[in-house]
N, C-alpha and C positions, 0 to 999 in steps of 0.2 A: 392394506387399508392400517393407517397406523392405529397401535394399540394406547388405551386411555390408559392412564398410569397416575391414580389419584394417592393422596397422603395414606399411609397404615391408620386405622382407626387405635383413638386413643384405650387403655384397659377399660374406664366406664364405659366406653360409648362404641355403641353400634353403630354404624352410616348405613347411609341411604343404599351407599354400592355395595356394603356387605350383604343387608336384604337383598338384593338385587341380583350377586351373585347366589345367596343361597336357595334361591326361587326359583331362577333359571339352569342353575345346575342340577337341581330335584328334578325337572320337567326332563332334561334331559339324560338324565340316568334313567326315569323312568320309561323312557322310548326305549333306552339303549336295553335295559333289562328285559321290556316286552319283546325285542324281537329275537333278544336271547332266549327265551324260553318256546319260540314259534314251533318249535319241532313238538312242543305236550302236547299240541291239539293235533295241528295238519300231520303229525307223524301216524295219527291211528287211522286215516283214508290212505295212507301212501304204505303202511304196515298191509294193510288190505290186498291193496291194487298189487304190493311186490310179493307177498306172500311170507312176510320176514316171521322168524319164533322169536321169542322173550331177548332171548341172547342179541339178537342183530336188531332188534328195535330199542334195547339199552344203549346199544353202540350208536345207532342213528340218532338218538336224544340227546347223548354224552356229545358230540363231535364238536360242536360248537362251545359247551362248556370247556373242553380242553384247551383250544386258541386262548377262549378269554382268561382262562387261570395261566398258560405259558407268557403270557404277555403282562403280567399285572407288575413284575417285579420291572421290567427295564421302562414302562409308562411311570411306575412310583419313581423311579430315578428320573427320569427325564421330566417330571413334573415338578421335584424339588428345583431341577436346573433351569430349566425354561422357561416353566410357568403355565398351570393348568389351562388358562384360557384358550391357549396356542395348540397345547396336544389334546385337548378336549375336542377341539375343532375339529382336525384332521384326521384324528380318530374316527368320529361318526364319521365323516365325508367319505371316508377309505370304505366303511361297509356298504354305503346307499347300490354300487354295482352288483354288488356276492348276493344282495337280499334280492333285486331284482332278476336276478338270474335263475334265482331257487325255482321262480313259477314255469321255466322250461326244463328243467331234470327230469330224465325219465329211466333212469336207471341208480341201482343202489349206490353204485359208486359215485355218480353224479352228486347227488344228495350230500354223502362222506364228504367229499372234497369240497363243495360250493359251503358246507358247514362251517368246516374250518376256518374258512374267511368273514363268513358270517359273525363268528364266535369271538371276532375281536371286539365287538360293541362289550362284551362281558368284562373287558379290562377296563373299563370307564369307572369300575369302583375306587381302583387306586390311582385314579388321576381327579378326580371329583374330591375324595376323601383329605388329602391332603387341601387341597385348592380355596376347598371350603372352609376348612378348620383354620388357617391362617388368617382369614378375615374377621374371625371372632376372639375375643379374650378368652383366656385359657379359663376361667369359670365358667365360662359359655359355650367351650370348644366339645362340650358332650353334646350338648343339647342340639348344636349344630349340624355335627356328624352324623348324630340319629335322624332329624330330619333329611338331610341329603341322603341317604340308607333307607328311608322311608320311599324310595323311587325302586325297591325290591318289591313294591306294589305292581311293579309293572307285569308281574308272573299274574297276577289276577288280572288286569286290564285286557292280559293277552287271552285269560280263558273268556272273558267279557265276551271281545270285539271276534276273537278268532272265529267260534263255531258259528255267528250271527253271518258272517263272509262266508265261510266254507256251505251253510246249509243253503244261501242263497246265492251263490256264484260258481263255488267248488272250490278246492282249495288252491289251486292257481291264483283265486284274486290276494289272498292272503299275501303273500311276499308282495305285490304290487302295490298294496295299498300301504306296507309297512314300509316300503321303498320312499314312497313321497312323504309319509310322516316323518322318517329320519331327516330328510333332506330338508323340507320347515325345520326343523327343530335346529340343525344346522343353523339355519339364518338367525334363528329366535336368539341362539345360545353366542354368536356371535356380535348380535346387536346389543344384547344387553347385560353381558359378563364385561369384567374388566381386568385388569392386569396390575402389579404392584412387584417394581423390582427388587421391595425389601422381603418379599417372600421368599425368594432364591437360593439356594445353598450356594455358600462361597464359593470362589473358583477354585480355591486350595486345596478342595475337599477331594478327593481321587475318588474314580469311580469305585476302586479296589477295596476302599476304605470303608465305602459303602456296605458292600458287601460282608466284611468282616461282620457285620450283624447276623449273619448265619449263624455262628458259633454261640451265639447266646443261648444259654439254657431257656431263658424267659419266654425269648422268640418260640422255641420250641412248641413250650407249652401253649401261648397263644393261638401257634398253628392248630395245635391238638381243638381245644377249643371252639374255634373257628373252623374245623373241617364238619364239626357238628353242626352248628347252630347256621353255619349258611351251606358249608355243602351237603348236610342233611336236609335243608332247605330247598336248594336248588333239587337236589336230586327228586324230593318225593313231590316238587310242583311238577315236574317232567314225567312222573309218575301216574298221579292220582287220577286223572281223567280216566287213564285206560284199564285202571283200576277197578274205578266205581262200574267200568263198562261190563269189565267181566268176572268183578265178584257179584255185583247186585242186580246186573242187567239192564240197565237206565239207559237212554238215550245222550247221546254224545251233550246235546245242550244243558242236560238236566245236571249231565256227570261235571261238565265244565264248570254248573254254578253252586254244587256243591263243592268240586275243589277248591273254589275260589274261598269259600270259609277257612281252609288254609292257607290260603297265599295272602289272601287279604289285610289279615291282622298281623300274619306273618314280615307286612312289608311296611303298611302304615304305622304299625305301633311302635316301631323301633323309635320314633322322634321320642315316647315317649318312656322308653328304655332310657335315651340317652339321659335324660331330664332325670330320669331316678338312680343312673349311676353317678350322676353329679354329685347327687345328694345321701344317698347312703355308697358310696361307692362301688368302684367297678367287682371285688373281690366278693362283697355280699353279694351282689345281684346274680354275679356269674357262678356263685354257690348255690343259691335259691334254683336256677334256671334248669343246675343239672338234675337235680333232685325230680324237680316237677317233670322232666322230660324222661326220667329213669320211670315214674310212674305211669305216664302215658303209654310207652314205649311198650311197658310190661303187661296193660291189660289189649295194647294193639296187637300183639304179639302173636293169641290166641286165633291160631285157625278156627273155620266151622267144624266141629266135630258131635257127633253123638255117642254120649255116655249113658250104659247101665247098670244099674245096682240092683243086687238082689237085696230083695227086704223081706220082709216077712210072711207079705202076702204076693212074692216073686216075685220075676224081673219088673225092672221098672225102667223107662228110658225117657232122657232127658238130652235135649238140644241144647249146645253151648257154642255161642260166639256172638259176634258184635252183629246190631240189627244195621241198614242203614243212618238209622239217627243216632244212635251210641255213638258208633265211629266218628262220624261227622262231629259232634260235639267234644269227642278227644281230640280228633285232629285241631279243630279251633281252637283248644287251648296248649296244643302243641307250639300250633305257632302262634300265640303270645308269649310264650316262653322264650322261643328262636326268637322272636325279633326283640327281647328284651337281651337276651345273650349276645345276640350281634353288637348290639350298642355297648353292653359293658365291655365285651373283647377289645373294643377299640378305643372304651376311656383308659380301658391298661394301658394302651400304646400312646396316648396322648399325654398320659401322666409320667411315663418311663423314658419318651421317648419326644419332647415338645418340639425339638429341632429338627428330625429327622422322619416326621412320620410319613413322608410321602414312602423310601427306602422298606420302612417296618411294615406299613398297611401291605404295600406291593408283593411283600416277602408272606405275610399271614394272610393275604388274600389268595395269594398262590395255593397255599395250604388248603383253602376253603375252597376254591375253585377247582380243584384237583379232587377236593373230597367229593363234589357235584359231578365228576367227569366219572372215577370210578366207584359210584356207588349207583347209578343204573346199571350198568354191565352187571354189577354184581348181583342188583336185583333180579335182571334177567335170567343169569345163569343159573341162580338159586329155584327160579322159578322153572327154568326146564328141570331142573337136575330131582326138583323134590314133588315140583305139582301143585306146594303151597304158596298162594298170594300173600300171605302173613309173613313167607319168611323174611321179606323187605326188613319189616320191621324188629326181625330179631335178631337180625345181624345190625340194626341200630341200637337196640336194647345194649346189645355185647360192646358197641362202640363208648357208650353212656356211661359202659361202667370202667371203663381204661379211664376217662377223664375224671371220674370222682374218685377213682385212687390214686392215679397222679395228684389232682389239687388236694387232697389231704393232707398228701405226707410232703408237697410240697409249699402248701400254704396255711392249710388247716392247723394240723399239729404243729405249726411253730411258732403259731400267735397265740399271744397269752390272753385269755379274754377276761380274767380277772384278776386284782391286785396290780400294786403299783408300777409295773410295766405294761398294764393292758394300754391299746389304742384308746386314744377318746374318742366319740361318735362322732361320725361326718357332721351331724344337726349341731353341732358347736362349733362349725369353721374348719372342719376338714373335709372336705368331698371324695377325699380317697384317704383310706388306710394301706402303706405298703408292708406288704410281708415284710419278713428278715432279709428275703431274699431280695428284696425288689432293688439292694444297690447297683449300680452300674459295673461288671464286670469286666475285670481285666483283662476280657479278649476283644473288647471295643476300644480301638483304638483312638489317642488324644485328636485327632482327628474328625472322628466320629463324633466322638463327642461334644465337641466345638460346633460341629456341623448345625 
């Protein structure tokens, strides 16, 4: 079928084709993310059947995340070169057989291998982000990428749909239904998406020129931010259902519903985060996201324990720990913060690399995805070693400290907040204020700067 090629929209106009691309791409990403997070629910009965320990369970849930992370850089580059429409269509179509075969797996290694192929769906993020952004004027790219990124809510959709199918028909029905949904999404995406040759990277830009962005210290910093707000989001989305079941003794359906209180705002509110990043700037939003994360993870890190205090009337015992209500409330706040953080990180990218969004978003997305792969395994290992379920939050708390310190020394400390050299407020015409480190470094080749 010949692709449609409308003229790109003017800076002050958002065309009908632009909205169509945004809507159908967001739908596609939601389905891809739902499939990507499948093991977060069906992994629980599989764990019981195969008698897996926490580390093995963490590896099982993380396998799709590994592939979805590793393919992000090449997919981002191919999107720059060939266009998001064709790359996204082929990517989704390639996952359908693997999703279907999942229902016939019987051994642990079967799930690990098939999970690698299913995980390709996770690479859809680095395809849709540049594809959607280029259909919108610069002042609205943060919003557009935020709306597309709201497809992260597929993690919550999985928690609503998979438990119902699991209880009614058994876990093997979940991959079969998901394969059918993915196939239908492929057809819808192809029918309602568009392509524009003007959005492609010029052919004189070499593959090696694009990869030189890996030398940019700003890109490394954005990778660190995203490994928390996205990698942590993916890891906890996979981990929370079994956490609720083990820590609070809940039924899997109730556990999945409460876990969605973290996953749903962590996905849907990314669009709001994009709008706020356009208004107040990526730096301001990310700085506050890190501090809110620090506060929530500090409280979530406390395990259940009993404390005995010697008083004037003798020993007195207290029970310390989160109940299911305060735990869920803190997870809800954390989900909102990370939704905003995911959007603000990519606002950095669209501001600093407007003509190379595909490659940079692929690199940053790779870092976030690898965080989502490594963290569940580390959660399981810490659980097996310490026996403390909240050790997962202790680990995340330490990672947030690293980002806060790095951000302070590279951005906050170098920004003058008062006096003549202070930046103007974004409310008066500047959607983003760059720190002194925001200039294009010499490590980026001229060909890349032109791309």
